[in-house]
N, C-alpha and C positions, 0 to 999 in steps of 0.2 A: 246645819244649826251654826250660825256664826256667833260666837261668843267673845265679847269684850272684857268680861270680868269674871273672875272664878275666886270664891271664898273657900278657905281651907280650914279643915279641923285635922290637927296634927298631934299624934299621942306625945304625950311626955316621956315615953320610952322609945327611943328613935328604932330599936331592934324590934319592937312589938310586930307580932304577926297573928292575925286573927284566925280561928276555925273557919271552915266553909259554911257551918252551919249558923255562926255568928252573923256573916254576912248575909245570909238568907234571912234570918230573923230581922236584922235591921231594915231590909227593905219591906218586909212583910208588915212591920211595925209603923214604916214610914206610909205605907198604903192604909193601914188601920186608922192611923191618926188622922188623915186628911193631907199630910204632907205632899203626896202623890195622888194625883187624881185616878179615876179608874181606866181613862184613856192613856194610859203610859205603855211605852215600849221600851224594850230591853236589849242591850247590846253586850255582848261577851267577847272581850279581846284576849286573844292568847298569843303566846310567844313560844314557838317552837325552838328557839335556841340559835336559829340562823341569822346570819346578818345580810345586809343588802345595801347597795348606794341608794342614799337618800338625797344626794345633792353634790354640786360641786363649786367651788371658789373659782370663779372665773377669772380672778387676778393671777391665781398661783396655780390653778390646775388642779389642787387638793380635792380628792373625793371624800365626801363625808359619808360614814356608815352608821346605819342604825338596825335595830332588830326588825324582822321581818314578821309582821304581824297579821294574824288571822282574825277577821271581824266577821262576826254571826249576829243576826237580828231575831229577836223573838217577841211575839206578841204578848207573852204573858212571863211571869216570875218562874212558876214552877218549870217551865221549859228551858229558861236560862239556866238556873240552877243545875237542873239534870245534866247539861250540856257540859259543866264544868268538872265532870269525873274524869279522871286520869289525865288532866291536861295542865300545863303550866299556864295558870292564870295570870295575866296582868291587870285587867279592870272588867268591873261590872259595872255598866251604865242604866239609868233609867232616864227617858226622855220622855217629856211631856209639855202642855201648855199651861200657864198659870193665867190668874192667880189661883193658888191651892187654898184649901180651907186654912192650912198653916203654911202661910208664905215665910221665906228664910228671913225677909226684912222688907222694909219699904224700899221702892225704886224711885231712881230719878233718871232723866234723860242724861245721858254722858256729858258732864262737865256744863251742866245748867242747872246750878243749885237751887232755883225756884221751879224747876221743872218736875214736880212729884208727878209720878206715872200712876194711872188708875186704869188702864187698859190691859189687853191681853198681852202676853209674852211667853217666849219659849225657855225653857229652862232645863237642866240636868241635874243628876246627883249621881257621882261616881265613887266607887270604892277602888283603888288603885293599889297594887302590890307590886314590889320590885325585888330581885332576888338579894341585892345589897342595898345598904344604907345609901340612899340619894338625897344630894342637897335640891330641895325644891324651887329654889330661886334660880340656880345655876342651869338646870337641866332637869327635865322630867324623866330622863333615863340615864342620868347620870353623866360625869364631866370629869375632865383630867386634872382639876385642881385638887389641891390637899383638902381633904373633908375633915372638919374639925367637930365631931358629934356634939361636943358641949358648947359649941360657939353660941352666943346669943342670937336670937332670931331676929332680924331687921327686914321690914318690908316698906315698900314704897307706897305712901297714900297716893291713890291714883288722881285725886282731885287737885293736889298741890306740889306731888312729888317729892314731899318731906318725909324722911324717914321715921318710921314707928317700931320702936322694939318692945317685943312681947316678952312674957315671963317664960316662954317655951322655946322650942328648936325651929330651926329651918330645915332639919333633915329628917328622914324617915324610911323605913321599909314600906309601911302602909300608910295611907292617909285617905281623907274623903274630901271630895270637893263639891261645891255648889255652883254650877256654871250657869250665868245668865245671858240669855241672847238679846237681839234686837236694839244694841247699842243702848243698854240699860245699865246701871250699877247704883249700889246703895250709897247713903251719904256717910261719910267718914271724917272724923274731926280728929281727936287725938287717942282714940282706942280701935283696936280690932274686933273688940268683944261686942259685936252688933248681932251675930246670928241668934234668931228667935230662941230662947233659953229652953223651949220644950224640945228643940231638935238638938241642943247641946246635951241635955240631961238623957235623951233617948238613946244618942249615941254612947255617951258614957256607961249607961246601965247595960245596954246590949254587949258591948265589947269589954266591959269591966276594966276601963281604964280611963284616965284623965286626959282630956283634949286641950289644947290651947288653939288660938285662931291666927289665920293669916291670909292673905290675899295676893293674887297676880292679875295684871292688867295688860291686855294686849294692844294697847293705844299707841306704842312707841313707833 
């Protein structure tokens, strides 16, 4: 599933790490509330600690390395959760086709402001965990820049590339992503607080922490 846009829920405490049971409850509540349809597949991504070559700079010859990830697919949530015992978990995904009973937000054709979308689309909801506090804008797996945990979070509005500063952070060990496929994205003006309030409350209640919102767009 090709995703253009990802919407983020970022804990206000960058060092926050949830319990496994909280992650399981979060996805269970998403299913119960109708935010995930019954026909949902689950993916568990683990990192065994090894590194492998993931690319090469053809101009300089420099080899880029990243974690050697193991990807497993499951037809239901209990099987995915059970598989997480004794492993170093990076991510748990739910993949489905929308619209769900509770959609994250209204969707538009990318860069077409009058193109409100009413048809089906693919989407994912992902809980992501890293070993260290990670800058979400620079790299999903960490970067070599100096990390400033208290630096204000600034994200680019995908509609006009204008910066939007939020009240939260742009770094975390754990965060939640709502990924939208099929070249669709939500309308964003001056604020990123656009996720359906019921989903924000659900996450805050389950993980017992306050979240702020951010976004990433892959159209560059």
